[in-house]
C-alpha positions in Angstrom: 4.0 -25.3 -6.7 4.0 -22.1 -4.6 7.6 -21.3 -5.8 6.5 -21.6 -9.4 3.5 -19.5 -8.8 5.7 -16.9 -7.1 8.1 -16.8 -9.9 5.4 -16.5 -12.6 3.6 -13.7 -10.7 6.8 -11.8 -10.1 7.9 -11.9 -13.7 4.5 -10.8 -15.0 4.7 -7.9 -12.6 8.1 -6.8 -14.0 6.8 -7.0 -17.5 3.7 -5.0 -16.6 5.9 -2.2 -15.4 7.7 -1.8 -18.7 5.1 0.2 -20.7 4.7 2.8 -18.0 8.5 3.0 -17.5 9.0 3.5 -21.3 6.4 6.2 -21.5 7.7 8.1 -18.5 11.3 7.9 -19.9 10.2 9.3 -23.2 8.5 12.2 -21.5 11.5 12.9 -19.4 13.7 12.9 -22.5 11.4 15.5 -24.2 9.3 13.2 -26.4 5.8 14.2 -25.5 4.1 11.1 -27.0 0.4 11.0 -26.3 0.3 14.6 -24.9 -2.4 16.5 -26.6 -2.0 19.9 -24.8 1.2 21.2 -23.2 1.2 20.8 -19.4 0.2 23.8 -17.4 3.3 23.6 -15.2 6.8 24.6 -16.1 9.0 22.2 -18.0 11.3 21.6 -15.0 8.3 20.6 -12.9 7.0 18.3 -15.6 10.3 16.5 -16.0 10.8 16.2 -12.2 7.3 14.8 -11.7 7.8 12.2 -14.4 11.2 11.3 -13.2 9.9 10.8 -9.7 7.0 8.5 -10.9 9.5 6.7 -13.1 11.6 6.0 -10.0 8.6 4.7 -8.0 7.6 2.2 -10.7 11.2 1.2 -11.2 11.4 0.3 -7.5 8.2 -1.8 -7.8 9.8 -3.7 -10.7 13.0 -4.3 -8.7 11.0 -5.5 -5.7 8.9 -7.8 -7.9 12.1 -9.3 -9.3 13.6 -9.7 -5.8 10.6 -11.7 -4.7 11.3 -14.3 -7.4 15.0 -14.7 -6.4 16.4 -17.0 -3.6 18.1 -13.9 -2.2 14.7 -12.4 -1.5 14.1 -15.0 1.2 17.3 -13.7 3.0 16.6 -10.0 2.4 15.7 -7.9 5.5 12.0 -7.9 6.0 11.7 -4.1 6.1 13.5 -3.8 2.8 10.6 -5.5 1.0 7.7 -4.6 3.4 8.1 -0.8 3.1 7.9 -0.4 -0.7 5.2 -3.0 -0.9 3.1 -1.3 1.7 3.4 1.9 -0.3 2.6 0.1 -3.5 -0.5 -1.4 -1.9 -1.6 2.0 -0.7 -1.2 3.5 -4.2 -2.5 0.7 -6.4 -5.5 -0.6 -4.5 -7.5 2.7 -4.2 -6.4 3.8 -7.6 -7.7 0.7 -9.4 -10.9 0.2 -7.3 -11.7 3.9 -7.8 -11.0 3.8 -11.5 -13.1 0.7 -12.1 -15.9 2.0 -9.9 -15.9 5.5 -11.5 -15.8 4.0 -15.1 -18.7 1.7 -14.3 -20.7 4.5 -12.8 -20.1 6.7 -15.9 -21.2 3.9 -18.2 -24.4 3.3 -16.2 -25.3 7.0 -15.5 -24.0 8.5 -18.7 -21.8 10.9 -16.8 -18.7 12.4 -18.5 -15.6 10.3 -18.0 -12.5 12.6 -18.1 -10.2 9.8 -19.2 -12.1 9.5 -22.5 -12.3 13.2 -23.1 -8.8 13.6 -24.5 -8.4 17.1 -23.0 -4.8 16.7 -21.9 -3.6 13.1 -22.8 -4.8 10.8 -25.5 -7.2 8.1 -24.4 -4.8 5.4 -25.3 -2.3 6.7 -22.8 -4.7 6.0 -20.0 -5.3 2.5 -21.4 -1.6 1.8 -21.4 -1.0 3.3 -17.9 -4.0 2.0 -16.0 -4.0 -1.3 -17.8 -0.4 -1.8 -16.7 -1.4 -0.8 -13.2 -4.2 -3.3 -13.1 -1.9 -6.2 -14.1 0.8 -4.9 -11.8 -1.5 -4.7 -8.8 -2.8 -8.2 -9.2 0.6 -9.9 -9.9 2.8 -7.8 -7.6 0.5 -8.1 -4.6 -0.3 -11.7 -5.4 3.5 -12.5 -5.5 4.0 -10.8 -2.1 1.1 -12.8 -0.7 2.7 -16.1 -1.7 6.1 -14.8 -0.5 4.7 -13.8 2.9 3.0 -17.2 3.4 6.3 -18.9 2.6 8.4 -16.8 4.9 5.9 -16.0 7.8 3.1 -18.5 7.2 3.3 -19.8 10.8 2.5 -16.3 12.1 -0.1 -15.4 9.5 -2.1 -18.6 10.0 -2.3 -18.2 13.8 -5.5 -17.0 15.5 -5.4 -13.5 17.0 -5.4 -14.8 20.5 -2.1 -16.6 19.8 -0.2 -13.5 18.7 3.2 -13.3 20.3 3.4 -10.7 23.0 6.1 -8.2 22.0 7.7 -5.9 24.5 6.1 -2.7 23.2 2.6 -3.9 22.6 1.1 -2.0 25.5 2.8 1.2 24.4 1.8 0.7 20.8 -1.8 0.3 21.9 -1.7 3.8 23.3 -0.9 5.2 19.8 -2.7 2.7 17.6 -6.1 3.0 19.2 -6.4 6.8 18.5 -4.9 6.2 15.0 -7.7 3.6 14.3 -10.4 6.0 15.5 -8.8 8.8 13.4 -8.7 6.5 10.3 -12.4 5.6 10.8 -13.4 9.3 11.0 -11.3 10.3 8.0 -12.7 7.4 6.0 -16.3 8.4 6.9 -15.7 11.9 5.6 -14.3 10.6 2.3 -17.3 8.3 1.9 -19.6 11.3 2.4 -17.7 13.2 -0.3 -17.9 10.2 -2.6 -21.7 10.0 -2.2 -22.2 13.7 -3.1 -21.8 15.6 0.1 -19.9 18.9 0.0 -19.0 18.9 3.7 -16.1 21.4 4.2 -15.4 21.6 0.4 -15.1 24.9 -1.4 -17.9 25.6 -3.9 -15.4 25.7 -6.8 -13.9 22.4 -5.9 -17.3 20.8 -5.4 -18.4 22.0 -8.9 -15.3 20.4 -10.5 -15.9 16.9 -9.1 -16.3 14.1 -11.6 -17.4 10.4 -11.4 -13.8 9.4 -11.0 -13.0 11.8 -8.1 -16.2 10.7 -6.4 -15.3 7.0 -6.9 -11.8 7.6 -5.6 -13.1 9.2 -2.4 -15.5 6.3 -1.8 -12.7 3.8 -2.4 -10.2 5.5 -0.3 -12.8 6.0 2.5 -13.7 2.4 2.5 -10.1 1.4 2.7 -9.5 3.7 5.7 -12.5 2.3 7.6 -11.3 -1.2 6.8 -7.8 -0.3 8.0 -9.3 1.0 11.3 -11.1 -2.3 11.8 -7.9 -4.2 11.2 -5.9 -2.1 13.6 -8.5 -2.6 16.3 -8.5 -6.4 15.8 -4.7 -6.5 16.0 -4.3 -4.3 19.2 -7.4 -5.8 20.8 -7.3 -9.5 19.8 -10.0 -10.4 22.3 -12.7 -8.9 20.1 -12.4 -11.8 17.6 -9.9 -14.2 19.1 -10.4 -17.0 16.6 -9.9 -14.8 13.5 -6.7 -15.5 11.6 -3.9 -12.9 11.9 -3.6 -12.6 8.1 -7.2 -11.3 7.8 -6.8 -8.5 10.3 -3.3 -7.7 9.1 -4.5 -7.5 5.5 -7.2 -5.0 6.5 -4.7 -2.8 8.5 -2.1 -3.1 5.8 -4.3 -2.0 2.9 -6.2 0.7 4.9 -3.3 2.4 6.5 -1.3 2.2 3.2 -4.1 3.8 1.3 -4.5 6.7 3.8 -0.7 7.3 3.9 0.1 7.0 0.2 -2.9 8.3 -1.6 -3.9 10.9 1.0 -1.0 11.9 3.2 1.8 11.7 0.6 -0.3 13.6 -1.9 -0.9 16.4 0.7 2.8 16.4 1.5 3.7 16.8 -2.2 1.3 19.7 -2.5 2.7 21.3 0.6 6.2 21.0 -0.8 5.1 22.5 -4.1 3.6 25.5 -2.2 6.8 26.0 -0.3 9.0 25.9 -3.4 6.6 28.2 -5.5 5.6 31.3 -3.6 2.1 32.3 -4.4 1.0 28.8 -5.4 -2.0 27.2 -3.8 -1.6 23.4 -4.5 -2.9 22.4 -1.0 -6.7 22.6 -1.0 -8.3 24.9 1.5 -10.6 24.0 4.4 -11.4 20.4 5.4 -9.7 18.7 2.4 -6.3 20.1 3.3 -6.7 19.2 7.0 -7.8 15.7 6.0 -4.6 15.1 4.0 -2.4 16.3 6.9 -4.3 14.0 9.4 -4.0 11.0 7.0 -0.2 11.6 6.8 0.0 11.6 10.6 -2.2 8.5 11.0 -0.1 6.7 8.4 3.2 7.6 10.1 1.9 6.3 13.4 1.0 2.9 11.9 4.3 2.8 10.0 6.3 3.4 13.2 4.3 0.8 15.1 4.7 -1.7 12.4 8.4 -1.1 12.2 8.8 -1.6 16.0 6.8 -4.9 15.8 8.8 -6.2 12.8 12.1 -5.4 14.6 10.9 -7.2 17.8 9.7 -10.3 15.9 12.9 -10.4 13.8 15.0 -10.2 17.0 13.0 -13.0 18.6 13.5 -15.1 15.5 17.3 -14.6 15.4 19.3 -17.5 16.9 21.3 -16.6 20.0 25.0 -16.3 19.7 27.4 -18.9 21.3 28.7 -16.2 23.7 25.3 -15.7 25.2 25.2 -19.3 26.3 28.9 -19.5 27.4 29.6 -22.5 25.2 30.2 -23.3 21.5 27.1 -23.4 19.4 26.2 -26.7 17.8 26.5 -26.9 14.0 23.4 -25.7 12.2 22.6 -27.3 8.8 20.3 -24.6 7.5 18.8 -21.3 8.8 15.1 -21.3 9.5 12.7 -18.7 10.9 11.9 -19.8 14.5 10.2 -18.4 17.5 7.5 -15.8 16.8 7.5 -16.4 13.0 7.0 -20.2 13.2 4.0 -22.2 14.3 4.4 -24.9 16.9 6.3 -27.9 15.7 4.5 -31.2 14.9 6.0 -34.6 14.5 4.6 -35.0 11.0 4.7 -32.6 8.1 2.0 -30.0 8.2 -0.2 -29.9 5.1 -1.9 -26.8 3.8 -5.6 -26.7 4.5 -8.1 -25.2 2.0 -8.4 -21.9 4.0 -4.6 -21.5 3.8 -4.6 -21.2 0.0 
């Protein structure tokens, strides 16, 4: 049943990517369908930006397809985890901010820039964000099923039963400050989302909309949740009976949101400033500093996660015959052992309601 669910979710995710990919491809080829006003940037910048975002969604479609194939179970863990971490960081804050901002606009009567038709036709936003909504639910849902199939023994463990990797003590030195930094950055974004102009230039504060406020609230809440998840993972004694999957999901979503929506956006603006002398894409004051710090915090979490993944993968790899000094017995099939598997039982382990 889980395999059928995984295949269905993965295929729907691939289909959900197609409208966005088709629209971006038309724009790259020069067919400005749905564009009401010409972009304020040069044609080369417009084509490069659309080609880059086309590539990002194409990677998401390829990963969604890989999750449904038997080869996906044999693929290196990092090859799937890295793009899905980035996809989570981009899709989750985008969609929660979009839904929250749209609902706020409906309730308060505030102007929704998506329905104004100033730059793009309203139907374009419906196609793009509708596809993102389906893509987020199905792609991340497929990865959840995949992760429980491949690493379910680890994810269902309580925090006090986490395997002790060789670099955990060193990672704690870096992850604890990263968690504190994520919590502080998330608090600042929540303040911005609730109407505060702390460290924001007057012109930028005046141009804020219900969508930008909702996006700040959403991203701030994800950052605070990510900080909580990191603290639980590096200090499992705080809630020893909590499942690993809960703390990992918080850290995964929060750190991904800070890195993808905050840090990578700041990095792109900095690169644009460097390539265009006289440009000022990076915001001044606290917003610019916030983006740089989000990039740093995300990189720290990324490196720590990569080290942990490599250690767990090495622990799960069967030892070679030369290491034992004798021929290895024949193995009928390869399984994930050691740190990835729960303790063996004489009978088949059935899924409990909280594992679904």
